C-alpha positions as CSV (number, residue, x, y, z in Angstrom):
1,M,0.0,0.0,0.0
2,P,1.6,3.4,-1.0
3,A,2.5,5.8,1.7
4,R,0.1,8.7,2.3
5,K,1.4,11.9,0.7
6,T,2.3,14.6,3.2
7,Y,2.8,18.3,2.8
8,D,4.9,20.8,4.7
9,Q,4.3,24.5,5.1
10,G,6.7,25.3,2.2
11,Q,4.5,23.3,-0.2
12,R,1.1,24.8,0.8
13,R,1.4,28.4,1.6
14,P,-1.7,30.5,1.9
15,K,-2.1,33.3,-0.6
16,P,-1.0,36.8,0.4
17,V,-3.7,38.6,2.3
18,Q,-4.8,42.0,0.9
19,P,-4.9,44.7,3.5
20,I,-8.5,45.7,2.8
21,R,-9.8,42.1,2.9
22,K,-10.5,40.0,6.0
23,K,-8.8,36.7,6.4
24,P,-11.0,33.7,5.5
25,V,-12.2,31.7,8.6
26,V,-11.3,28.0,8.4
27,K,-13.9,25.4,9.3
28,A,-12.2,24.4,12.6
29,K,-12.6,27.9,13.8
30,Q,-16.2,28.0,12.5
31,G,-16.9,25.0,14.7
32,R,-15.3,26.7,17.7
33,W,-17.4,29.8,17.1
34,L,-20.5,27.6,16.8
35,W,-20.0,26.0,20.1
36,L,-19.2,29.4,21.6
37,W,-22.4,30.8,20.2
38,L,-24.4,27.8,21.6
39,G,-22.7,28.3,25.0
40,L,-23.5,32.0,25.1
41,T,-27.0,31.3,24.0
42,G,-27.4,28.8,26.8
43,V,-26.1,31.2,29.4
44,A,-28.3,33.9,28.0
45,M,-31.3,31.7,28.3
46,L,-30.5,30.7,31.9
47,S,-29.8,34.3,32.9
48,A,-33.0,35.5,31.3
49,T,-35.0,32.8,33.0
50,A,-33.3,33.6,36.4
51,G,-34.1,37.2,36.1
52,A,-37.7,36.5,35.1
53,F,-38.2,34.1,38.0
54,L,-36.8,36.7,40.3
55,A,-39.5,38.9,39.1
56,V,-42.1,36.2,40.1
57,S,-40.7,36.2,43.6
58,L,-41.4,39.9,43.9
59,A,-44.8,39.7,42.3
60,S,-48.0,39.9,44.3
61,T,-49.4,36.5,43.3
62,P,-47.5,33.7,45.2
63,L,-46.7,30.3,43.7
64,L,-48.6,28.7,46.6
65,Q,-52.2,29.3,45.6
66,Q,-53.7,27.6,48.7
67,K,-52.3,27.6,52.2
68,L,-51.4,24.2,53.6
69,S,-52.1,23.3,57.2
70,A,-49.1,22.5,59.5
71,E,-50.1,18.8,59.3
72,D,-50.2,18.8,55.5
73,E,-46.9,20.7,55.3
74,A,-45.3,18.0,57.4
75,V,-46.0,15.4,54.6
76,F,-43.5,17.1,52.4
77,T,-39.8,17.5,53.4
78,K,-40.2,21.3,53.4
79,N,-37.4,22.0,55.8
80,D,-35.0,19.8,54.0
81,S,-33.7,22.1,51.3
82,F,-32.4,20.6,48.0
83,S,-31.2,23.8,46.3
84,R,-28.2,26.1,46.8
85,S,-27.6,29.5,45.4
86,S,-24.4,30.2,43.4
87,M,-22.9,32.9,41.3
88,R,-25.1,31.9,38.3
89,L,-28.2,29.9,39.1
90,P,-29.5,27.9,42.1
91,E,-28.4,24.3,41.9
92,V,-30.0,21.0,42.8
93,T,-27.8,19.5,45.6
94,R,-29.5,16.1,46.2
95,P,-32.0,13.8,44.5
96,V,-35.5,15.3,44.8
97,N,-39.0,13.9,44.1
98,I,-41.7,16.2,42.8
99,L,-45.3,15.1,42.5
100,V,-47.1,16.7,39.6
101,M,-50.9,16.7,39.2
102,G,-53.0,17.8,36.2
103,I,-56.4,18.8,37.6
104,K,-59.7,18.9,35.8
105,V,-62.6,20.7,37.5
106,T,-66.0,21.3,35.9
107,A,-68.9,23.5,37.2
108,S,-70.8,20.4,38.4
109,D,-67.9,19.6,40.7
110,L,-68.4,22.8,42.7
111,K,-71.0,23.2,45.4
112,N,-71.6,26.8,44.5
113,P,-70.5,27.4,40.9
114,P,-70.3,31.0,39.6
115,S,-73.7,32.2,38.2
116,E,-72.2,32.8,34.8
117,L,-71.5,29.1,34.5
118,K,-75.0,27.9,35.4
119,N,-76.9,28.4,32.2
120,L,-74.3,27.6,29.5
121,G,-76.0,24.4,28.5
122,Y,-72.9,22.3,29.2
123,D,-70.6,21.4,32.1
124,A,-67.9,24.1,31.7
125,L,-64.3,23.8,32.9
126,V,-63.4,25.9,35.9
127,D,-60.1,27.5,36.9
128,S,-59.7,25.6,40.1
129,F,-57.4,23.0,41.8
130,E,-60.2,21.2,43.7
131,G,-61.0,18.4,41.3
132,L,-59.8,15.0,40.1
133,A,-56.2,14.5,39.2
134,D,-56.6,13.4,35.6
135,T,-52.8,13.3,35.2
136,M,-50.3,12.2,37.9
137,L,-46.5,12.1,37.6
138,L,-43.6,11.6,40.0
139,L,-40.5,13.4,38.7
140,R,-37.1,12.6,40.2
141,F,-34.2,15.0,39.6
142,N,-30.9,13.3,40.4
143,P,-27.7,15.4,40.3
144,E,-25.7,12.3,41.2
145,T,-26.6,10.4,38.1
146,K,-27.5,13.5,36.0
147,K,-30.8,11.9,35.1
148,I,-34.5,12.8,35.3
149,V,-37.0,10.0,35.9
150,V,-40.6,10.6,35.0
151,L,-43.1,8.0,36.5
152,S,-46.6,8.2,35.2
153,I,-49.3,6.9,37.6
154,P,-52.6,5.9,35.9
155,R,-55.5,7.9,37.3
156,D,-57.5,4.7,37.7
157,T,-54.9,3.1,39.9
158,R,-56.6,1.2,42.8
159,I,-55.5,2.1,46.3
160,L,-56.7,1.5,49.8
161,L,-57.2,4.8,51.6
162,N,-56.1,4.4,55.2
163,R,-55.5,0.8,54.2
164,S,-59.3,0.1,54.3
165,R,-61.4,1.9,51.6
166,A,-60.8,1.1,48.0
167,M,-60.7,4.1,45.6
168,K,-59.0,5.5,42.5
169,I,-55.9,7.4,43.2
170,N,-57.2,10.4,41.2
171,E,-59.9,11.0,43.9
172,T,-57.4,11.7,46.6
173,N,-57.0,15.3,45.6
174,I,-60.7,15.9,46.2
175,E,-60.6,14.0,49.5
176,G,-57.6,15.7,51.0
177,G,-55.7,17.9,48.5
178,P,-52.0,17.4,47.6
179,A,-51.0,16.1,51.0
180,L,-53.3,13.1,50.8
181,T,-52.3,12.4,47.3
182,A,-48.6,12.5,48.3
183,K,-49.3,10.1,51.1
184,A,-51.1,7.7,48.7
185,V,-48.3,7.8,46.2
186,S,-45.6,7.3,48.8
187,Q,-47.5,4.3,50.2
188,L,-48.0,2.9,46.7
189,L,-44.3,3.2,45.9
190,D,-43.0,1.3,48.9
191,G,-42.3,4.4,51.0
192,V,-40.7,6.7,48.4
193,G,-40.6,10.2,49.9
194,I,-42.3,13.2,48.2
195,D,-40.4,16.5,48.5
196,R,-42.8,18.9,46.8
197,Y,-45.9,19.0,44.7
198,V,-47.1,21.0,41.7
199,R,-50.8,21.2,40.6
200,L,-51.6,22.5,37.1
201,N,-55.2,22.8,35.9
202,V,-56.5,22.0,32.4
203,Q,-56.7,25.7,31.4
204,G,-53.1,26.1,32.5
205,V,-51.9,23.3,30.2
206,E,-53.6,24.9,27.2
207,K,-52.2,28.3,27.9
208,L,-48.7,27.0,28.7
209,V,-48.5,25.3,25.3
210,D,-49.6,28.5,23.7
211,A,-47.1,30.5,25.7
212,L,-44.4,28.2,24.4
213,G,-45.5,28.8,20.8
214,G,-47.2,25.4,20.4
215,V,-45.7,22.0,20.2
216,T,-44.7,19.8,17.2
217,V,-45.6,16.1,17.6
218,Y,-46.6,13.1,15.4
219,V,-50.3,12.4,16.0
220,P,-50.5,8.6,15.9
221,Q,-54.0,8.3,14.5
222,D,-57.1,10.2,13.4
223,M,-58.8,11.4,16.6
224,K,-62.5,12.4,16.5
225,Y,-64.7,12.6,19.5
226,T,-67.6,14.9,20.6
227,D,-69.0,15.3,24.1
228,E,-71.7,18.0,24.1
229,A,-72.1,17.7,27.9
230,Q,-68.5,18.7,28.5
231,H,-68.2,20.9,25.4
232,L,-65.4,18.7,24.4
233,F,-64.6,18.5,20.6
234,I,-61.6,16.5,19.5
235,N,-60.8,16.5,15.8
236,L,-57.1,15.7,14.9
237,K,-55.6,14.1,11.8
238,Q,-52.8,11.6,11.8
239,G,-49.3,12.8,11.0
240,K,-46.6,15.2,12.1
241,Q,-48.0,18.6,12.9
242,H,-47.6,21.7,15.0
243,L,-50.4,22.0,17.6
244,N,-51.6,25.0,19.5
245,G,-52.8,24.8,23.1
246,D,-56.3,23.8,22.3
247,Q,-55.2,21.1,19.9
248,A,-52.5,19.8,22.3
249,L,-55.2,19.5,24.9
250,Q,-57.4,17.5,22.5
251,L,-54.5,15.1,22.0
252,L,-53.9,14.8,25.8
253,R,-57.5,14.3,26.6
254,F,-58.3,11.7,23.9
255,R,-58.6,8.2,25.5
256,Y,-60.9,6.3,23.1
257,D,-58.5,3.7,21.7
258,K,-57.7,0.1,22.6
259,N,-55.5,1.1,25.6
260,G,-57.8,3.8,27.0
261,D,-56.2,5.8,29.8
262,I,-52.8,4.0,29.3
263,G,-52.7,5.1,25.7
264,R,-53.4,8.6,26.9
265,I,-50.4,8.3,29.3
266,Q,-48.2,7.3,26.3
267,R,-49.3,10.4,24.4
268,Q,-48.7,12.6,27.5
269,Q,-45.1,11.4,27.7
270,M,-44.7,12.0,24.0
271,V,-45.9,15.6,24.4
272,M,-43.8,16.1,27.5
273,K,-40.6,15.0,25.7
274,A,-41.4,17.3,22.7
275,L,-41.9,20.3,25.1
276,M,-38.7,19.6,26.9
277,E,-36.8,19.6,23.7
278,Q,-38.5,22.7,22.5
279,A,-37.8,24.6,25.7
280,L,-34.1,24.5,24.8
281,N,-34.8,26.7,21.8
282,P,-33.4,30.2,22.2
283,T,-36.7,31.7,21.0
284,T,-38.3,30.4,24.2
285,V,-36.5,33.2,26.1
286,A,-38.6,35.8,24.4
287,R,-41.7,34.0,25.6
288,T,-40.7,34.0,29.2
289,P,-43.2,36.8,30.3
290,K,-46.1,34.7,28.9
291,I,-44.8,31.5,30.5
292,L,-44.5,33.3,33.9
293,S,-48.0,34.7,33.6
294,V,-49.4,31.1,33.2
295,I,-47.3,29.9,36.2
296,Q,-48.7,32.6,38.4
297,S,-52.3,32.0,37.4
298,H,-52.6,28.3,36.8
299,I,-50.0,26.6,39.0
300,D,-50.2,25.8,42.7
301,T,-47.0,24.5,44.3
302,N,-45.0,24.5,47.5
303,L,-41.8,24.9,45.6
304,S,-39.9,28.1,46.4
305,V,-38.8,30.3,43.6
306,E,-35.2,29.3,44.2
307,E,-36.1,25.6,44.1
308,L,-38.1,26.1,40.9
309,L,-35.1,27.9,39.4
310,A,-32.8,25.0,40.4
311,L,-35.0,22.5,38.8
312,V,-35.3,24.5,35.6
313,G,-31.5,24.9,35.4
314,F,-31.0,21.1,36.0
315,S,-33.6,20.3,33.3
316,V,-31.9,22.6,30.7
317,Q,-28.5,20.9,31.3
318,T,-29.8,17.3,31.2
319,E,-29.3,15.4,28.0
320,R,-32.5,14.2,26.5
321,S,-31.2,10.6,26.4
322,R,-30.9,10.8,30.2
323,V,-34.6,11.5,30.7
324,Q,-36.2,8.1,31.5
325,M,-40.0,7.7,31.3
326,L,-41.7,4.9,33.2
327,M,-45.3,3.9,34.0
328,L,-46.5,2.3,37.2
329,P,-46.4,-1.5,36.7
330,G,-49.8,-3.1,36.8
331,D,-52.7,-4.5,34.8
332,F,-56.4,-3.8,34.1
333,N,-59.0,-5.5,36.3
334,G,-60.7,-8.0,34.0
335,D,-62.2,-7.4,30.6
336,G,-63.4,-3.8,31.1
337,H,-67.1,-4.8,31.7
338,R,-66.9,-4.4,35.5
339,S,-68.8,-1.6,37.2
340,V,-65.6,0.1,38.2
341,S,-62.5,0.0,36.0
342,Y,-59.2,-0.1,37.9
343,W,-55.5,-0.3,37.1
344,L,-54.2,-2.9,39.6
345,P,-50.7,-2.2,40.7
346,S,-48.1,-5.0,40.7
347,Q,-46.3,-4.7,44.0
348,R,-43.5,-7.0,43.1
349,R,-42.6,-5.1,39.9
350,I,-43.1,-1.8,41.7
351,Q,-40.6,-2.8,44.4
352,S,-38.0,-3.6,41.7
353,M,-38.7,-0.4,39.9
354,V,-38.4,2.0,42.9
355,A,-35.2,0.2,44.0
356,K,-33.7,0.8,40.6
357,Y,-34.9,4.3,39.8
358,F,-35.8,5.9,43.2
359,D,-33.1,4.3,45.5
360,Q,-35.8,2.9,47.8
361,G,-35.6,-0.7,49.1
362,Y,-34.2,-3.7,47.4
363,G,-35.1,-5.1,44.0
364,D,-34.7,-8.6,42.6
365,R,-31.5,-9.0,40.5
366,E,-32.2,-12.2,38.6
367,R,-29.8,-13.6,36.1
368,L,-30.7,-12.3,32.6
369,D,-32.5,-15.1,30.7
370,P,-33.3,-14.2,27.1
371,S,-36.0,-16.9,26.8
372,R,-38.1,-15.2,29.5
373,I,-38.0,-11.7,28.2
374,R,-41.2,-10.6,26.4
375,V,-40.1,-8.9,23.2
376,A,-42.6,-7.1,20.9
377,I,-41.8,-5.9,17.4
378,Q,-43.4,-2.8,15.8
379,D,-42.4,-2.3,12.2
380,G,-41.4,1.3,11.2
381,S,-39.3,0.3,8.2
382,N,-42.2,-0.1,5.7
383,D,-40.3,-3.1,4.3
384,P,-41.9,-6.6,4.5
385,R,-38.5,-8.3,4.8
386,A,-37.5,-6.4,8.1
387,V,-39.6,-8.2,10.7
388,P,-38.9,-11.9,9.6
389,L,-35.2,-11.1,9.5
390,L,-35.4,-9.6,13.0
391,I,-37.3,-12.5,14.4
392,D,-34.7,-14.9,13.0
393,S,-31.9,-12.9,14.6
394,L,-33.6,-12.7,18.0
395,R,-34.3,-16.5,18.1
396,R,-30.7,-17.3,17.2
397,A,-29.7,-15.1,20.2
398,G,-32.0,-17.1,22.5
399,Y,-35.1,-14.8,22.5
400,Q,-38.1,-17.2,22.2
401,N,-41.0,-15.0,23.6
402,V,-41.3,-12.8,20.6
403,S,-44.5,-11.2,19.3
404,V,-45.4,-8.9,16.4
405,D,-47.5,-5.8,17.3
406,A,-49.3,-3.4,14.9
407,P,-46.9,-1.6,12.6
408,L,-45.9,2.0,13.4
409,V,-47.7,4.8,11.5
410,E,-44.6,7.0,11.7
411,P,-41.7,5.7,9.7
412,L,-38.4,5.4,11.5
413,R,-34.9,6.0,10.2
414,V,-33.2,4.5,13.4
415,T,-34.4,1.5,15.3
416,H,-35.5,2.1,18.8
417,I,-35.1,-0.5,21.5
418,V,-37.6,0.5,24.2
419,A,-37.3,-0.7,27.8
420,Q,-41.1,-0.7,28.2
421,Q,-41.0,-1.7,31.9
422,G,-37.9,0.2,32.8
423,D,-35.6,-2.9,32.4
424,D,-32.8,-1.2,30.6
425,E,-30.4,-4.1,31.2
426,S,-32.6,-6.4,29.0
427,A,-32.8,-3.6,26.4
428,R,-29.0,-3.3,26.4
429,A,-28.7,-7.1,26.0
430,I,-30.9,-7.0,22.9
431,Y,-28.9,-4.0,21.6
432,R,-25.7,-6.1,21.9
433,A,-27.3,-9.0,20.2
434,L,-28.6,-6.9,17.2
435,G,-25.7,-4.5,17.0
436,I,-27.9,-1.6,16.0
437,G,-30.4,0.9,17.2
438,D,-30.7,3.2,20.2
439,I,-31.9,2.4,23.7
440,R,-34.8,4.3,25.3
441,V,-36.3,4.0,28.7
442,E,-39.9,5.0,28.1
443,T,-43.4,3.6,27.8
444,S,-44.1,4.2,24.1
445,G,-44.0,0.6,23.1
446,S,-46.3,-2.5,23.4
447,L,-48.0,-2.4,26.7
448,Y,-47.4,-6.0,27.8
449,S,-43.8,-6.3,26.6
450,D,-40.6,-6.1,28.6
451,V,-38.8,-4.7,25.6
452,T,-40.3,-3.3,22.4
453,I,-38.2,-3.1,19.2
454,K,-39.4,-0.3,16.9
455,V,-37.8,-1.3,13.6
456,G,-36.2,1.4,11.6
457,R,-34.7,1.4,8.1
458,D,-31.2,1.1,9.5
459,W,-32.0,-2.5,10.6
460,L,-32.6,-3.7,7.0
461,K,-29.6,-1.9,5.7
462,R,-27.4,-3.7,8.2
463,E,-29.0,-7.1,7.8
464,V,-28.9,-7.0,4.0
465,S,-25.3,-5.9,4.0
466,D,-24.3,-8.7,6.4
467,S,-26.4,-11.5,4.8
468,Y,-26.8,-10.9,1.1
469,I,-23.8,-9.0,-0.1
470,T,-21.0,-11.5,-0.9
471,P,-17.3,-10.3,-0.8
């Protein structure tokens, strides 16, 4: 093989520079300036956000919309601070768990609704925090692992209030406000502590999306539903599109598919990821006043402004691949024909999940057995050869419990290996066996799988090159 030709400075001299012309910028320096610009943009965003939130602290409307009793305050680790001020922004100093509730209140939920809502002819939404928690999330911000964990808790999750009365967990906000909900969540999760809470009502979700300039997502199917009693009109078309606040709320409230409320949770997490990515856009800074107005009017929280700032700063600096989205392990009660529909939590799987992601208790660390892992395949390659080739590769690697789910409506360029139940070790083992794709801890896959493989076009390219192209 001939030696590579080299050049010295004497052989490649730059042309003389004319005094009136600027020296051309080489690509390496362009790259440095790009990173410098991105860095300065990030600092500017954080600084602007810090200044804006400081304005909130001086405003007349507090973040805490409703005063907690001393007994309710004691439920949260209020005196155990998790933030520290620095020269730039407050910082998260320890792992912290934040309970987030999306509240829906209609006029019929109130004992004395405002007179203007009585004769509308439908059950209007009310700007209040005293209703059912239609959405419930537990967020863990962990500076030690530099990760954010998002655990979705289905609103129909069955709990025993005071270990005696069966009820759905979304009713606890009506029964005893955020403190009772925090107690129920902690009991459900094997004693995981709740540091703070955030309540956001339905109107707040719509206005927050509008304040952020809308959100771009892929709507997985045509969605059409009308409920005159609630004045709820859902009409969305399948495909990638930019949704305003009202349209995003339609997507979030739709639950009329085969998975019901669980499908709604999957869409909630999809919208949340899109909003988190969008929040890093420099144009978001210009929208800060609108965002703060929504926070003041439609959010109730016992977070201090400094703590909120620390969480915002941590979120901005966290890589998207280190945001892990989980769902409370469980199953439906029966075939859906019972008088009350529940999501029945699986305590054994919950114990394993909280040990792994919330540092609480001890989980089972069984030897990885490929034959016992439930693998579901969703084809996003649009090529009939992809799935059979994938099944063959999986079986040769020892994966026998393989099923084929409905194909994806959104075509994929890169294969996604989804740890549906939070078991990232099994997902990594499949990644090593296939040698392709990216690993995601989220609940966007097949509901009853341990790992879902969303097949992209990259899989077929690899398999064809390995199997059919002879040297």
